N, C-alpha and C positions, 0 to 999 in steps of 0.2 A: 400179905404175901400173895394170896390167891388173886386178889383184885389186881395187883401189879402184873401178875402173869397173864391174866385175862386181857388187860389193857395192852400189853406188849404183843400178844397174839393178834388182837384186833387191829392194832396199828400195822403189823406185818401183813395181814390180809389186805388191808386198805392200800398199803404201799404196792403190793404185787398187782392189785387190780388197776391202780393208776398207771403203773409202768406198762402193763399189757394194753391198756387203752391208748396210751401215747405211742407205743411202738407200732400199733396197727395203723396209725395215720402216716407213718414215714414211708417214703417211696422205696420200693424194693427193686426197681429196674432203673437202669441208666436212662433209657429212652422209653417213654410211655405217654399215651395220649388218651384222654377221655372225651367222648363225643355224646352230647345229649340233644336230640332233635325232638322238638315238641310242636304239635299243631293242635290248636284249640278252636274247634269249629263252633261259631256262634250262629244265631239265626240269620244275621245280615252279612257277616264277614267271617274271615278266618284269621286268627292270630297265629303266627309261626315264629319260631326262633331256633337257632342252633348255637349251643354253647360248646366251645372247644377249650380244653384245659390241659396244660402240660403237667402230668402227674408223675413224671420221671425226675431223676436227680440232675440231669444235664439239659442244656438248651436244645430245642428242636429248631430246624431251619427249613425254609422253603415250604411252608404250610399252604396247601391248596384245598379250598373248600369248593366242591363241585356239586351243584344241585341237579345235574343232568343236562338241561338245556342252557344253563347259565352257570357261571362260576364267579367267585370273589377274586379280586386281585391277589396275587401271591403275597403271603405274609412272610417277611424275611426271617424273623426270629421270634421265638416264644420261650421266655425264660421259665425255669421250674416254678410251678405254683401259679403262673400267670394264666388268665382266662380271657377268652374273647366271646362276646355275646353278639351274634350276627343275626340279621333278619334276611330271610330268603327274598329275592326280588319277586315282583308281581309276575304272575303268569307261569311260574315253574310248577311242575308236578311235585306235590308234597308226599311222595312215596318213601323216598330214601335220600340220604346225602352221603357223598363219598369224600373222605378227608384223607389226604396223603401228607407225609412229612418225611424229612430226611433225619436220620438214616432209616430207610426201609420200613416205614410205617404206612399201612393202608387200612382204613376202617370204613366199612359200609354200614351205616346205621339207619334203620327204619324209623320213621317218625312215630312217636307215641302220642296218645291222646289222654288228657286227664279225665278222671272220673267226674261225672256230672251228678250232683246231689240235688234232690228235690228242694226247691225254694232258693237255690243259689242263682246268682246272676248268670245268664247264659245257659241255664239248664233247659 
């Protein structure tokens, strides 16, 4: 009897934890955009990328990625959950990137740099 009660309580706790984890990954806004700008400076060159992801529940339109002195062609539509992995063109300043989308989204994101660990390639 006690073992059955303990098993039921443990199963309930696990179920609540799983529901909470799943619910935290669901979009909470109709229109939302995530921008991750990364620059990794090596000794001979710099790797850079910009990841744009629709984290909302509805499609975004007219997405424009502006690097300052250069910009990507306008992306007509980005469906919920879809992601774009872009490479900034040669010669642009890698300070920040500006991403706009309809309806009324504007994000200015500074480039981040990954940590360098001793012994790793590029450190």
